[in-house]
N, C-alpha and C positions, 0 to 999 in steps of 0.2 A: 294252521294259522286259524284263529277263531273267525267267524263270519261277521261281517261288518256290522250287522243288526244288534250284536251283542255290544256294541261300543256307542249305543246311542242315547246314555244316560248323559245328563246336562253338566254344567261346570258350577263347582261351588268353592268358595272360598280360595279362588286364582286370581292371579294379578295379569291380566290381559292387556296386551298392547296391539291395537290396530295400527295397521299401516294405511295411510289415507291418501288417495290422489283423486282429483276431481269426480267425475262420474262415478269411479270405483268404489268411491266411499260412500256412496249414498245406502246402499244395501245394508252396509257395516253399520249405519246409523241405527237401524232398527234392532241389531243385535246388541249394540252397545247399549241402547235404552232398556231393553230387558236384561241383558246380564249384570249391569251395574248394582242391580238389587241384591246379589248374593256374591259378588267379586268387586276385587277393585279393577277399574277398567281406564285405560288412557287410550287416546288417539295421537298418531303422530302425522301431521300434514307435512308430505315432502316436496311440494310444487312452490317454488319461489313466489311465483304470481298469485297463487291461491291464497297464500296466507298473508301476503303483503298488501294486496290491493284493499281498498275500501270495498265495503259490500255492494256487489252490483249483481247482473244477472249470472255472471261467470262462477261467482262463488257462494251466492246466498243460500243454495239449497246443499251444499257440501261444507266448507269450512265454519259458514257463519252458523248452520244448522247444528253442528257440534258444540259452537260456543255456548249455544242456548241451552245445551243439555247438561243438567245440574248433576253432581255426584260423578263426574269422570274428570281425568287429568288431561289437558291440552297441551301438546308438544306442537311445534312447528320450526321452521326454518327462517323465519323473520329476522331474528338476531343475526344470524351468520350471513343472511343477505345485506344486511348494512354494513357489517364489519367486513364483507368482501368487497364491496362499493368502495369503503374508504380505504382499505389497504391497497388496493390498486393505483389510488392516486398519489402514493408516495413517490419518492424519488428513487429508491432501490427496491428490488424483489422482496415480496412480502412473504414468500414461501420459506418455511423452515424444512431445509432437505433432510436434515438429521432425524427430524420426527417422522417425514415420510420413510425414510430408510427403515427405522425400527417398526414403522406400520406394515411396511413390505415384508418384514421377517415374520410378523404376528399374525398378520391377516390376508393371507393370500393362498388358501388351501384351493380355491376354485379357480380364481384368477388374479394374476399379478396387477399392479395398479393401472398400468396403461390399457390393459382389457377391460378393467372395471370402467374406466372413462367411457368405452364404448356403448355403454347402456343407456345413454342420454343422448337424444337428438341436440340438445344445445351445446355438447362436447364434442360433436362429430359433425360437424357443417361439411368438412372436407367429403364426407361419402354420401350427400344427398343434396337434394336441389331447393330445399325450402330458404328461400333467400331472405325471408323474415328474421332467421336467427343468423347471428353473427359468427364469423371464423373466431377461433380461439387460439392465442399463443400459449406456449409453454407455461409462464408464469399464471396465466388466468386458470388454466387447468389445474395445476398443482395445487394452488392455492384454494381454488372449490375443494378439490380433493381433500386437503387437509383440514379445512373448517368442517365439512361433513362428518368425516372421522371424529374429530373431537365432539362435536355435537351429539353423534349417535353413541359413542362411549359414554359420553355424560348421561345420557338417557338410560343406558342399560344401568349405569352405577345408582343413579337416582331413583329409578323406578322399580329396577329389579324384576324383571317380567317371568313369570312362569311360561309364557308362551307369547308367538307374536303370531297373529292372524292378518294374513293379506288376501288380496283377490286379483293380483297382477304381478308381472315380473319387470317391467319397464323402469326405468331410471336409476340412475348412478346410487342414489339412497339405499334403494332396496338391494343392490349388489353388496353394498357395504354392510347391510344389516346382515345378509345371508353369511359374509365372512364373520362377522362379531358373534353372530349367533351360534355358529359352527364352534367357534374358539372357547365359546363360554357354555357350551352346552345346553343351549336353549333352544326348544323347538320352535323352528321358523316355518309355517305352514302357509302354503300357498296353493294355486290352482294350476295345474297340469291339464292341457286339451288331449284327450286320447284320440280324436278325430272320428270315434266311433259315436254317431249320433250326438246327444246332448251330453254324453258321459264325460265327467271329469273327476280326477282323483288328486289326492293331497300330495304335493310333492315337499321334500324338506331340504330343497337345495336350490330354490329360485327356479327350477325348470333347467337346471344345468346338469346334463346327463340324465340316466335313467336311475331313479331310486332303487337301491337293493331289494327292497321288500318286493318290488314291482316284478324285478327279474325273477325272483324267487317263486312268486307265485306263478308266473308264466311257464317256468320249467314244470312246477308242479303239473299244471294243466295239460302241459305236453306229453306227460306220461300217462294221460287218460286216454280210454279207447275211444273210437269214432261214436259208438253208441253212447258213451258219457257225455260226449260234446255235440249230441244230435241236434240240439237247437241251434247251436253256432254252425254246424255244417248246414243245417236248412238256410239260415241267413246268408251264408256265403253263395250257396247255390242261387238263392231267389237275386242276391246282387247280381251276379253274373249274367242272369237272365234280363235284367232290367234293361228299358231303353235308355233311362236317365239315371245318373249317380250323384248328383249335385248334393252335397251333404245339407240336409235341412236347416241346419244352423245358420246358414248363410242365405238363406231366403229371405228376400226384400233388402238384402243389403247391396252394396256396389258392386261385391265380389260375384254377384250373380245377374249383374245388368248387363244385358244384351241389346237393348233399345236407346237411342239418340234422346238426350234430354231436350223437352222445347225450349226455345228461347224465354216463354212466359214463365216457365219453371225456373229457368237461370235467375230471371229478373228478380222472382218472389224470394228466392234463397239469398242472393246478393243484397237485396232490401233488408232482409232479417238480418243479415251480418252487419250492414250498415248500422242499423238500430241497437244491435248488440255492442259495438264497438262505441257508438256514441253513449250509449249507457255507462259504458265501462271508463271510457275517457272524459266526457265532458260531464255528464249529469253527475256521476260520481267521483270525478276528480283524481282519477289515476294516472292522467297524462303526465303529471310533473313526475311522480315516481319512474315512469317508464322512460323519461329521459335521462334518468341517472345511471340507468345501466341496461344497455342492449343485449347483453348476454344473458342475463336473468329474465329480462321483462321485454317480450319480443313487441316491436312497434306495430301498431295496428294497420298503418296505411299500407305497409309493404305486405302485410298478411291479407288485407283485402284485395290486393290487386292481384297477388298470387293465387288466389282461389277463383277470382274472376278469369283469368287466364287459364286455369286448370279445367272450369267447367267449359268454356268455349272451344277449348283444344280438344277435349273428351268427346264434345259433340260432333266436332269436326271428324276425329278419328272414327267414331262409330259409323261413319259413312265412307264413301270411296274417297280415297285419298292416295297421296305418292309414296307414302312411307311404308304402308303395310300391304301386304298381297295374299291372295287367296292360296291354299294349297294346291298342289298338283297332284291329281288323282293317280294313284299306282305308283307314287314316287316314294322310294323307300327312305324313311327319315327317323332321326332320334328327335324326340319332343323335349323341350325345354321351357317350362312355364317360368316366368319372373315373379319375384317377389314385391310386395310393398316395402319400398325404401323411404326412410327408415321404419323398420319393424321391429319390435322386440323379439319376435321369433328369430330373426336373423342375426340380430345385434347382439342379442344374450345366447343364443343356441349355437352359432357359427361366426363367431367374431372374427376370424381368420377370412371369412369367404364373402364379405359384404360387397365386394367389387365384382358385380355380375359381369361386365364387360370382359374382365379377365378371365372369368370362367368360360365363357362362351367362346373368346380365343381358344383356350386350352381344349375344349370338348371339339371345337372345329377341327383342329389339327391331328385330333386322335380318331377321327372317324375313317371306316373302310372305305375305300374308293367308290364312287358310285350313291353314297348315301349323302344325305343332307339334314341339317341341322335345322329344326323348325322352332324359332324362338317365338314364344306368346307373350305379350304384356299382360301384366295383372290389370285387371280393369281399374282398381283404384289408383293406378301409377299414370293412367291415359291423361296425358295433358299436363303432368307433373314432372316426370322425367326429361330431362333436357333434350332436343333434338339432335344434339350433337352425337349423343348416345348412340340414337337409332341411324344415323349415318355412318358410324363406325362399325355398327352390325353390319349394315349392309355392304360394307366394303369387302367383308369376308367371301370368298369365293363360293363355298358350299353352305352359306346360311341363308334361309328365308326369314324374313321378319313378318309372320302371318297375321292376318286380319283377326282382331279379338273375337268379333262376334259371327265369325264365318259359321261355326257350329254354335248351338246354344246350351252345351252340356259338355263336361269334360270328356265324356266316353268316346265320342270319335276321334278326337284328337288321341287319347291313349290307345285304343284298339287298332287303329291304322298304323301306328308307330310300331319301329322295332323295339323302343325301349324308351325310358323316361330318366331325365336327369333333372335335378333340383337340388337346392341347397338344402332346406328342410321341409318342402312342401309337401301338403297334403296329398297331391298328384301322386307321390310315391307310394302312398298308402293305399291309393285307389287302384293303382297298378298291379300292387301285390295281390288285393282282394279279388282281382281279375285274372289271377294265376300268371302274371309276367313279372319280369325283372325291372328293377330300377337302381339308380344310383344317387346317394345323397353324401352332403359334406359336413354335416352337423349331427348333433346329438337329439333324437326325437324318440319317444317311447315306441311307436310302431316299427323302429328299426329292429326289433326283436323278430319281426316276422319273416321267414324264408323268402329269398328274392330281392330284398333291399339290402343293398351293401353299402357300408360306409367308405367313402374313398378317403385315405389318408396320403396319398401322393400322386401328383398328377400323371406321374410315370404308368400308374396303373390303369389309366383312362382307355388305352387303346386294346387292351387284352379285355377289361370288363365290358366294353362297348361290344365289341366282336361276339362276346359271349350273351348277349342279349337274346331273349326269347323266352317261351312259357317254360313255366316251373309247377310242379305238382306240390302245390305248398297249402292245399286246403285244411290240412289238420292243424299246420302252424297258425294259418288265419284264425281257425276256431278257437285254438289255445289262446290266442292273444284276446279276441274278442270276449271269450268266458273270463278271462283276467279281468278284463276292463268291468266286466259286468260284477266280479267279485268285489272289486275294490273302489269301483267310481260310483257317482252320483248323477243321476240325470238333472241337470240344472240349465235352464235357457238363462244365462248370464246377461245378453244384451237385452232379452225381455226385462230381466230383474233390475237392470239399470235403469232403462228407460221409464219403469215403471215407478220405480223409488223416486226417481226425480219428480214425476207429476203428483205423487202422493205429499213428498216432503214441499212441494210448491202449492199445495191445496187445489190443485186442478182436477185431480181424479181421487175416487175414493179406494181403498184395498179391495182386492177380489179374490176369489177361490185360488187361481190360477198365481197369484203373486203370494199368498199364505203357503201355498204348496211347496212353491221354489223356495221360499225362505225356510221352511223347515227342513228342505232336503240340505241347504247351506248350512243349518245347525248341525244335522247328522254329519255332514263333509267335516266340520271342524272337529267334532267330537271324536269322531274316528280317526281323524289325522292326528289328534293329541295323544289319542292312547296307542294307535298304531307306532308313532314315534317312541313312546315309553317302552313299548313291547320290543321295539328293534334295539334300543338301547340296553334293554335286560338281557336280550340274546346275544349281543355283542360282547357284553360284561362277562357273560357266562362262558363264551367261546374264549375269551382270553385267560379263563383261570383253569380251564381244562386241557 
């Protein structure tokens, strides 16, 4: 396959559809502004609140900035939000089941319809603790699914995109776009996180499974000699000798937080949230709309008090408390770090395994005698997950719920453990880079690396756990890293989104780092589009031979 640098020419005379949502849309604004000169450009805003609310702090630098951009077509879900609200008021079910049955026959290559609903937190209240979202019943979910399919199919029919470019994988609409794009043979390109530094690569299936071209490139690199992969061998050797291994992309985020927040900091944050919601609800008069449909428009007061509770509990749990305990030195254990729930990584990539309590129970009963299961909470979930969950975990005789900040890096947890079990977490990749075995339950790109095993049945667990230990996988690690280097682009997405918002809000000017990241993002999409077409040609050629 050709090197990615050969794919760096721009787009001309193309019909480009951007999928937009909140902060993730902001870097795309700069691409839309530039590419509209030589292409037909459209943007589709998929968040109900973002496109339905009057202009406020929440949407002024996303949806309303795109509205000010001349020469592009703007689509949103505002019309179906109104239709949804009115349809649910009727005396009978508004759902057209025959229509959905037909949709399920045509548009379920990746996921069936009920699995597609798993990709939005507004439809999955049963699985998470954010009580500002409402529980939804059968008609509410099916009707929303129906209206979104009708909307998205109409956009495909009207705009006829040559490509669809995205920046994230969460929300029902993206899952639908993925199915429709596949059926209509339109490239849908979004970001897959490789977990190797800042490298991201284009995925054509909304991060569901591993793209064929990625696995092919990995198999190619696997055939290379250690000498040919020397740079990556050196990287792995250096990684194994480091005292800390936290991915630099998480620096400054809650994922790398190990100290308690001060009460003054919490007060400042909550004061900011109060002003934010006052601006939204009162100053810009969105409160009335919020009261029409709590499913689509989360109420502000529960949201405010939810996060006040989260911050205060997180502060408490970062100190000594009765729920979390220190590890016991020398005790044999399996390490199981939990996920942020709801999180697109789990809800999209491992939809069958979002019930972490059930997974803990299955792993617990699969351990060899004398071993413990160390369950560590995700820093971002401290204070958010219900305490009843923790109490249930602590009832299991061979499980310890360990203190999040006992160590200030993942490495000690990993190296002292017999092995790692995670749904789709980065810890499995870190374990593999350290030459040790781990288990996962969903599809992630780094599962290509030797030592990472995807569990397909709970009955496999006892044997797989008993087989934990070190593995000589340095060549496999190096081949994976080289693959990501070959097809990936170093893009600091969190910086890019934060900086784009400040530029669009007139608070800061562009800078060299921002321009460099934007150039990489352009190349990312250029490469993705041409790679999709290359794969398409190869597949067509294969069918004729």
